[in-house]
Every structure is written in structure tokens, then in C-alpha cells.
C-alpha angles and dihedrals in degrees: 000000000000120000112236126195118201103221094206089061097044109104092206090052092050091048092049091050093049090050091048093050093049091049091049093049092048092050089049091053093049092048091047091051092049091050088050092050090050092049092050092046090052091051090054099046093093095054109030138046121251095254094055093046089050093052097043098041098039099238126132112262089241092056090051090050090049089052090049092052090047094049104039111137095018 
């Protein structure tokens, strides 16, 4: 007779699912913040220099320069 484990009742399964969900939520929050920083930086490209944008928005200078190259002429 096969041994069957019901996942929904397994405490290790539940714990793993909880940790996975928390990790996914945290990753989503970090990604959302980065997307917001990039959007703000893009909106400032026409009025501020790269160094100022980097300092005020919290992005690396190289990221701001990359955004400027990608959005030249917009």
C-alpha cells in the first residue's frame, strides 16, 4: 500500500510555502521600487545632469547614463 502525504497538512510544506511567498513579495517590492526610481530619473533627464539625478533618485550613475542613452530624443 503506497504511503501518501497530503501537502496541505504537512508543516514543512506550509513553512516552505510561507517563506517562498514572503521572498516573492520582497522581490516584487524591490523590483517595484527600482522601476519607480527609473521612471523618476527618466522624467528628470531633460532638466538635470546625470550626477544630480543619481544622487537625488538613488540610482547608480552608470544606470542614469544608460537611461539617458536609451531615451535620447524622446
